[in-house]
C-alpha positions as CSV (number, residue, x, y, z in Angstrom):
1,M,53.8,-118.7,42.3
2,N,55.8,-120.4,38.5
3,P,58.9,-122.2,38.4
4,R,60.5,-119.0,37.5
5,N,59.7,-116.8,40.8
6,R,59.9,-119.3,43.0
7,S,63.7,-119.8,41.9
8,N,64.5,-116.1,41.9
9,V,63.6,-116.8,45.8
10,L,65.0,-119.5,47.0
11,V,68.4,-117.7,45.2
12,L,67.7,-114.8,47.3
13,C,67.2,-116.7,50.8
14,L,69.9,-118.5,50.0
15,A,72.5,-114.9,49.5
16,L,70.4,-113.4,52.8
17,G,71.1,-116.3,54.7
18,W,74.8,-115.7,53.6
19,A,75.2,-112.7,54.8
20,A,74.1,-113.6,57.8
21,S,76.6,-116.2,58.6
22,A,78.9,-113.8,57.1
23,Q,79.1,-111.8,59.8
24,A,79.5,-113.9,62.2
25,A,83.4,-114.2,63.5
26,Q,84.7,-117.4,62.0
27,P,86.4,-120.1,65.1
28,G,90.5,-120.5,64.1
29,W,93.3,-118.3,64.7
30,Y,93.5,-114.5,64.6
31,V,95.6,-111.7,65.0
32,L,94.5,-108.4,67.2
33,G,96.2,-105.2,67.8
34,F,94.8,-102.7,70.4
35,G,95.9,-99.2,72.4
36,G,94.1,-96.7,74.6
37,E,95.0,-94.8,77.4
38,T,96.1,-96.9,80.6
39,S,95.0,-95.1,83.9
40,A,97.0,-96.1,87.2
41,S,95.2,-96.4,90.6
42,I,97.4,-94.2,92.9
43,S,96.1,-91.4,94.0
44,Q,98.1,-88.4,94.6
45,G,97.4,-88.2,98.5
46,Q,99.0,-91.9,98.3
47,A,102.1,-90.2,96.1
48,D,102.0,-88.2,98.9
49,D,102.7,-90.9,102.0
50,N,104.4,-92.8,100.0
51,L,106.9,-90.8,100.1
52,V,107.0,-89.9,103.4
53,A,107.9,-92.9,104.3
54,I,110.5,-92.7,102.4
55,F,111.7,-90.2,104.0
56,E,110.6,-91.0,107.1
57,T,112.9,-94.1,106.4
58,A,115.7,-92.3,105.7
59,G,115.7,-90.1,109.2
60,F,113.4,-87.2,108.1
61,D,110.6,-85.4,108.7
62,V,108.6,-84.0,106.3
63,A,107.1,-80.6,107.1
64,D,105.2,-79.3,103.2
65,I,105.2,-80.8,100.2
66,T,104.2,-79.6,96.9
67,S,103.0,-82.6,93.8
68,T,101.8,-83.4,90.7
69,L,101.0,-86.7,89.7
70,D,100.1,-88.2,86.3
71,D,98.8,-91.6,86.2
72,S,97.4,-91.9,82.5
73,D,99.3,-92.7,79.9
74,T,99.2,-94.2,76.3
75,G,99.1,-98.3,75.9
76,F,99.4,-101.0,73.3
77,G,99.4,-104.4,72.3
78,L,100.1,-107.6,69.9
79,A,97.8,-110.3,70.4
80,G,97.2,-114.1,68.9
81,G,94.2,-116.1,69.3
82,Y,92.2,-119.3,69.0
83,Q,88.7,-118.8,68.7
84,V,87.1,-122.4,69.9
85,N,83.6,-121.2,68.8
86,D,81.7,-118.6,69.5
87,H,81.1,-118.3,72.5
88,F,84.7,-119.1,73.8
89,A,88.2,-118.3,72.8
90,F,91.9,-117.6,74.8
91,E,94.4,-115.4,73.9
92,F,98.3,-114.5,73.8
93,A,99.0,-110.8,74.0
94,Y,101.9,-108.8,74.6
95,V,101.0,-105.2,76.7
96,D,102.6,-101.9,77.3
97,L,100.8,-100.1,80.1
98,G,102.4,-96.7,80.0
99,S,103.9,-95.0,82.7
100,V,103.0,-93.2,85.6
101,G,104.9,-90.1,86.8
102,Y,105.4,-88.0,90.7
103,R,106.7,-85.0,91.2
104,A,107.5,-83.0,93.8
105,T,108.9,-80.5,96.1
106,A,109.6,-81.7,100.6
107,T,110.6,-79.7,103.8
108,V,112.5,-82.0,105.7
109,S,113.9,-81.3,108.1
110,D,116.3,-83.8,110.2
111,G,115.5,-82.6,114.2
112,T,117.9,-79.4,113.4
113,D,118.1,-78.3,110.2
114,E,115.3,-77.7,107.2
115,A,116.7,-78.2,103.2
116,E,114.6,-78.6,100.3
117,A,113.8,-81.8,98.6
118,D,113.5,-81.9,95.0
119,V,111.6,-85.8,94.2
120,A,110.8,-87.5,90.8
121,L,109.6,-90.9,90.6
122,E,108.5,-93.1,87.9
123,S,106.7,-96.4,86.8
124,S,106.3,-98.5,83.2
125,A,104.9,-102.2,83.0
126,S,104.7,-104.8,80.6
127,G,105.4,-108.0,79.2
128,P,102.6,-111.0,78.7
129,V,99.5,-111.7,79.1
130,L,97.5,-115.1,78.8
131,S,93.5,-114.8,79.3
132,A,90.2,-116.6,78.3
133,L,87.9,-114.8,76.8
134,G,84.3,-115.6,77.5
135,I,81.4,-114.3,74.9
136,L,77.5,-113.9,73.9
137,P,76.7,-113.2,70.2
138,V,73.8,-110.8,69.8
139,G,72.3,-110.3,66.9
140,D,74.4,-111.8,63.6
141,R,77.2,-108.5,64.2
142,F,77.5,-107.9,67.8
143,S,78.8,-109.5,70.8
144,V,80.0,-109.1,74.3
145,F,82.5,-110.5,76.0
146,G,84.1,-111.2,79.3
147,R,88.2,-111.7,79.7
148,V,89.9,-113.6,82.8
149,G,93.8,-114.0,82.2
150,F,97.1,-113.2,84.2
151,S,99.7,-110.8,83.6
152,L,104.0,-111.9,83.5
153,L,104.8,-107.9,83.3
154,S,108.1,-106.6,84.0
155,A,107.5,-103.7,86.5
156,D,109.9,-101.1,85.5
157,G,110.8,-98.5,88.7
158,T,113.1,-95.1,89.0
159,A,113.6,-92.2,92.0
160,R,115.9,-89.9,91.8
161,I,115.8,-88.0,95.4
162,T,117.6,-84.1,95.6
163,L,118.6,-83.2,98.7
164,A,120.3,-80.0,99.7
165,G,122.7,-80.2,97.1
166,V,122.8,-84.4,97.0
167,T,121.2,-86.6,94.3
168,D,120.5,-90.1,94.8
169,R,118.8,-92.4,92.4
170,L,116.6,-95.9,92.9
171,S,116.0,-98.2,90.4
172,Q,114.0,-101.5,91.3
173,D,112.5,-103.9,88.2
174,S,110.0,-106.1,89.5
175,Q,108.3,-109.4,87.8
176,K,105.0,-109.5,88.5
177,S,102.3,-112.4,87.9
178,D,98.9,-110.6,88.6
179,P,95.2,-111.1,87.4
180,V,93.6,-109.5,84.7
181,L,90.2,-108.9,84.5
182,G,88.1,-107.6,81.7
183,V,84.7,-106.8,79.2
184,G,84.1,-105.7,76.1
185,V,82.4,-105.4,72.7
186,E,83.0,-106.4,70.0
187,Y,81.2,-105.7,66.7
188,S,82.1,-108.4,63.1
189,L,83.0,-106.8,60.1
190,G,82.6,-109.1,58.3
191,R,84.1,-113.3,58.8
192,Y,87.4,-112.9,59.6
193,S,87.6,-109.3,60.8
194,A,86.2,-106.7,63.2
195,V,86.6,-103.4,66.3
196,R,86.6,-103.8,69.9
197,L,86.6,-101.9,72.9
198,G,87.3,-103.6,75.9
199,W,88.4,-102.2,79.4
200,D,90.3,-104.4,81.6
201,R,92.3,-104.6,84.9
202,Y,95.7,-105.4,85.7
203,F,96.2,-105.9,89.0
204,D,99.1,-104.8,91.3
205,V,101.9,-103.2,88.2
206,G,103.6,-101.1,90.6
207,T,107.2,-101.0,91.7
208,D,107.3,-101.8,96.0
209,D,110.2,-99.4,96.5
210,V,108.7,-96.9,93.8
211,T,104.7,-96.4,93.0
212,G,103.9,-99.8,96.4
213,D,100.6,-101.5,95.2
214,V,99.2,-99.6,92.0
215,D,96.6,-101.5,89.5
216,A,96.1,-100.5,85.7
217,D,92.9,-99.7,84.4
218,L,93.6,-100.2,80.4
219,Y,90.4,-98.4,77.8
220,S,91.4,-99.9,74.2
221,L,90.4,-99.8,71.3
222,G,91.1,-103.1,68.6
223,F,91.3,-104.3,65.3
224,R,91.5,-108.0,64.8
225,L,91.6,-110.1,61.7
226,G,91.2,-113.8,61.8
227,V,94.2,-115.7,59.2
228,G,91.7,-117.2,57.4
229,W,91.9,-113.3,55.1
230,F,94.8,-114.1,54.4
231,N,93.9,-117.2,51.9
Protein backbone atom coordinates (compact mmCIF):
# COMPACT_ATOMS: atom_id res chain seq x y z
CA MET A 1 0.00 0.00 0.00
CA ASN A 2 1.45 3.35 -1.00
CA PRO A 3 1.78 6.15 1.61
CA ARG A 4 -1.08 8.16 0.13
CA ASN A 5 -3.53 5.25 0.34
CA ARG A 6 -2.29 4.42 3.84
CA SER A 7 -2.89 8.05 4.84
CA ASN A 8 -6.43 7.92 3.44
CA VAL A 9 -7.17 4.76 5.40
CA LEU A 10 -5.83 6.36 8.59
CA VAL A 11 -8.00 9.45 8.12
CA LEU A 12 -11.04 7.24 7.44
CA CYS A 13 -10.41 5.16 10.59
CA LEU A 14 -10.05 8.28 12.70
CA ALA A 15 -13.26 9.71 11.25
CA LEU A 16 -15.18 6.49 11.89
CA GLY A 17 -13.82 6.31 15.42
CA TRP A 18 -14.90 9.90 16.10
CA ALA A 19 -18.37 9.22 14.67
CA ALA A 20 -18.82 6.16 16.83
CA SER A 21 -17.73 7.94 19.97
CA ALA A 22 -19.99 10.86 19.13
CA GLN A 23 -23.06 8.67 19.53
CA ALA A 24 -22.42 7.76 23.17
CA ALA A 25 -23.87 10.01 25.84
CA GLN A 26 -21.16 12.05 27.51
CA PRO A 27 -20.69 12.20 31.30
CA GLY A 28 -21.82 15.45 32.85
CA TRP A 29 -24.91 17.55 33.49
CA TYR A 30 -28.03 17.43 31.33
CA VAL A 31 -31.64 18.59 31.23
CA LEU A 32 -34.62 16.44 30.31
CA GLY A 33 -38.19 17.25 29.37
CA PHE A 34 -40.79 14.49 29.14
CA GLY A 35 -44.52 13.94 28.82
CA GLY A 36 -47.03 11.22 28.17
CA GLU A 37 -50.00 9.39 29.67
CA THR A 38 -50.64 8.51 33.29
CA SER A 39 -52.83 5.63 34.39
CA ALA A 40 -54.12 5.11 37.95
CA SER A 41 -54.27 1.65 39.50
CA ILE A 42 -57.76 2.22 40.93
CA SER A 43 -60.62 0.23 39.38
CA GLN A 44 -64.23 1.31 39.03
CA GLY A 45 -65.27 -1.42 41.49
CA GLN A 46 -62.74 -0.14 44.02
CA ALA A 47 -64.03 3.41 43.59
CA ASP A 48 -67.61 2.17 44.12
CA ASP A 49 -66.52 0.38 47.30
CA ASN A 50 -64.86 3.57 48.57
CA LEU A 51 -68.10 5.47 47.98
CA VAL A 52 -70.16 2.85 49.80
CA ALA A 53 -67.77 3.11 52.76
CA ILE A 54 -68.17 6.90 52.82
CA PHE A 55 -71.97 6.64 52.96
CA GLU A 56 -71.92 3.84 55.54
CA THR A 57 -69.67 5.96 57.77
CA ALA A 58 -72.34 8.68 57.60
CA GLY A 59 -75.10 6.18 58.52
CA PHE A 60 -76.54 5.50 55.06
CA ASP A 61 -77.08 2.24 53.20
CA VAL A 62 -76.42 2.22 49.44
CA ALA A 63 -79.02 0.43 47.36
CA ASP A 64 -77.68 1.15 43.87
CA ILE A 65 -74.75 2.91 42.15
CA THR A 66 -74.25 4.05 38.56
CA SER A 67 -70.73 5.39 38.03
CA THR A 68 -67.99 6.37 35.57
CA LEU A 69 -64.23 6.48 36.18
CA ASP A 70 -61.61 8.48 34.27
CA ASP A 71 -58.39 6.82 35.43
CA SER A 72 -55.97 8.34 32.88
CA ASP A 73 -54.63 11.83 32.18
CA THR A 74 -51.66 13.66 30.70
CA GLY A 75 -48.49 13.60 32.79
CA PHE A 76 -45.32 15.63 32.25
CA GLY A 77 -42.12 16.71 33.94
CA LEU A 78 -38.82 18.54 33.76
CA ALA A 79 -35.59 17.08 35.15
CA GLY A 80 -31.97 17.90 35.68
CA GLY A 81 -29.46 15.08 35.80
CA TYR A 82 -25.82 14.17 36.10
CA GLN A 83 -24.39 11.19 34.22
CA VAL A 84 -21.43 9.85 36.20
CA ASN A 85 -20.32 7.37 33.54
CA ASP A 86 -21.77 5.00 30.93
CA HIS A 87 -23.59 2.99 33.60
CA PHE A 88 -24.82 5.39 36.29
CA ALA A 89 -26.73 8.69 36.56
CA PHE A 90 -28.74 10.79 39.04
CA GLU A 91 -31.87 12.78 38.24
CA PHE A 92 -33.93 15.37 40.12
CA ALA A 93 -37.30 16.09 38.53
CA TYR A 94 -40.57 17.91 39.01
CA VAL A 95 -43.46 15.70 37.89
CA ASP A 96 -47.16 16.37 37.39
CA LEU A 97 -49.15 13.13 37.20
CA GLY A 98 -52.48 14.73 36.27
CA SER A 99 -55.72 13.71 37.97
CA VAL A 100 -58.23 10.89 38.45
CA GLY A 101 -61.96 11.65 38.18
CA TYR A 102 -64.94 9.64 39.44
CA ARG A 103 -68.63 10.43 38.97
CA ALA A 104 -71.54 8.49 40.46
CA THR A 105 -75.28 8.56 41.10
CA ALA A 106 -76.33 6.48 44.10
CA THR A 107 -79.62 5.56 45.76
CA VAL A 108 -79.12 5.75 49.52
CA SER A 109 -81.35 5.08 52.52
CA ASP A 110 -81.24 6.08 56.17
CA GLY A 111 -83.41 3.08 57.06
CA THR A 112 -86.64 4.99 56.52
CA ASP A 113 -86.41 7.18 53.43
CA GLU A 114 -84.54 6.85 50.14
CA ALA A 115 -82.85 9.67 48.22
CA GLU A 116 -80.66 10.16 45.16
CA ALA A 117 -77.09 11.28 45.71
CA ASP A 118 -74.79 12.80 43.08
CA VAL A 119 -71.07 12.34 43.76
CA ALA A 120 -67.92 13.78 42.13
CA LEU A 121 -64.46 12.79 43.34
CA GLU A 122 -61.12 14.00 41.96
CA SER A 123 -57.53 13.52 43.04
CA SER A 124 -54.25 14.83 41.56
CA ALA A 125 -50.57 14.54 42.44
CA SER A 126 -47.42 16.52 41.63
CA GLY A 127 -44.05 17.33 43.12
CA PRO A 128 -40.30 16.57 43.16
CA VAL A 129 -38.72 13.18 42.50
CA LEU A 130 -35.12 12.11 43.19
CA SER A 131 -33.83 8.94 41.53
CA ALA A 132 -30.77 6.97 40.47
CA LEU A 133 -30.42 5.27 37.07
CA GLY A 134 -28.52 2.11 36.26
CA ILE A 135 -27.67 2.13 32.55
CA LEU A 136 -26.71 -0.68 30.15
CA PRO A 137 -25.39 0.52 26.75
CA VAL A 138 -26.48 -1.60 23.77
CA GLY A 139 -24.33 -0.73 20.78
CA ASP A 140 -23.29 2.82 19.94
CA ARG A 141 -26.69 4.50 20.13
CA PHE A 142 -29.07 2.48 22.28
CA SER A 143 -29.13 1.99 26.03
CA VAL A 144 -31.60 0.54 28.51
CA PHE A 145 -31.96 1.77 32.07
CA GLY A 146 -33.64 1.04 35.36
CA ARG A 147 -34.76 3.69 37.84
CA VAL A 148 -34.97 3.57 41.64
CA GLY A 149 -35.93 6.61 43.67
CA PHE A 150 -38.46 8.31 45.88
CA SER A 151 -41.07 11.01 45.35
CA LEU A 152 -42.18 13.90 47.57
CA LEU A 153 -45.55 14.48 45.95
CA SER A 154 -48.43 16.68 47.04
CA ALA A 155 -51.71 14.77 46.60
CA ASP A 156 -54.82 16.96 46.39
CA GLY A 157 -58.28 15.44 46.65
CA THR A 158 -61.74 16.98 46.38
CA ALA A 159 -65.16 15.42 46.90
CA ARG A 160 -68.60 16.88 46.19
CA ILE A 161 -71.75 15.05 47.36
CA THR A 162 -75.25 16.37 46.71
CA LEU A 163 -77.98 14.63 48.72
CA ALA A 164 -81.62 15.74 48.95
CA GLY A 165 -80.70 19.10 47.40
CA VAL A 166 -77.91 19.80 49.89
CA THR A 167 -74.30 19.86 48.67
CA ASP A 168 -71.30 19.10 50.90
CA ARG A 169 -67.70 19.48 49.82
CA LEU A 170 -64.55 17.91 51.20
CA SER A 171 -60.96 18.72 50.29
CA GLN A 172 -57.80 17.00 51.46
CA ASP A 173 -54.12 17.72 50.87
CA SER A 174 -51.56 15.05 51.69
CA GLN A 175 -47.78 15.18 51.51
CA LYS A 176 -46.42 11.87 50.24
CA SER A 177 -42.97 10.28 50.44
CA ASP A 178 -42.98 7.00 48.55
CA PRO A 179 -40.85 4.85 46.21
CA VAL A 180 -40.58 5.25 42.45
CA LEU A 181 -39.50 2.45 40.11
CA GLY A 182 -39.05 2.53 36.35
CA VAL A 183 -37.45 1.18 33.20
CA GLY A 184 -36.80 2.68 29.79
CA VAL A 185 -34.77 2.86 26.61
CA GLU A 186 -32.76 5.75 25.22
CA TYR A 187 -31.57 6.47 21.69
CA SER A 188 -28.60 8.79 21.33
CA LEU A 189 -28.82 11.41 18.60
CA GLY A 190 -25.30 12.70 19.24
CA ARG A 191 -22.82 13.43 22.00
CA TYR A 192 -25.20 15.71 23.87
CA SER A 193 -28.74 14.77 22.83
CA ALA A 194 -31.01 11.74 23.05
CA VAL A 195 -34.65 10.68 22.98
CA ARG A 196 -36.09 8.44 25.69
CA LEU A 197 -39.08 6.16 26.21
CA GLY A 198 -39.89 5.32 29.80
CA TRP A 199 -42.33 3.69 32.19
CA ASP A 200 -42.38 4.78 35.84
CA ARG A 201 -44.51 3.50 38.72
CA TYR A 202 -45.36 6.01 41.47
CA PHE A 203 -46.62 4.35 44.64
CA ASP A 204 -49.43 5.65 46.89
CA VAL A 205 -50.30 8.93 45.14
CA GLY A 206 -53.96 9.02 46.25
CA THR A 207 -55.67 10.87 49.10
CA ASP A 208 -56.88 8.68 51.96
CA ASP A 209 -60.38 10.13 52.34
CA VAL A 210 -61.12 10.61 48.62
CA THR A 211 -59.54 7.86 46.49
CA GLY A 212 -57.79 5.66 49.03
CA ASP A 213 -54.58 3.82 48.18
CA VAL A 214 -53.79 4.49 44.48
CA ASP A 215 -50.61 3.94 42.44
CA ALA A 216 -49.92 5.67 39.13
CA ASP A 217 -48.03 4.64 35.99
CA LEU A 218 -46.45 7.25 33.71
CA TYR A 219 -45.66 6.23 30.11
CA SER A 220 -43.54 9.00 28.66
CA LEU A 221 -41.49 10.25 25.73
CA GLY A 222 -38.60 12.53 26.63
CA PHE A 223 -35.81 14.56 25.08
CA ARG A 224 -32.43 14.92 26.80
CA LEU A 225 -29.90 17.68 26.14
CA GLY A 226 -26.43 17.79 27.68
CA VAL A 227 -25.19 21.16 28.90
CA GLY A 228 -22.14 20.71 26.66
CA TRP A 229 -24.44 21.35 23.72
CA PHE A 230 -24.63 25.02 24.74
CA ASN A 231 -20.85 25.50 24.71
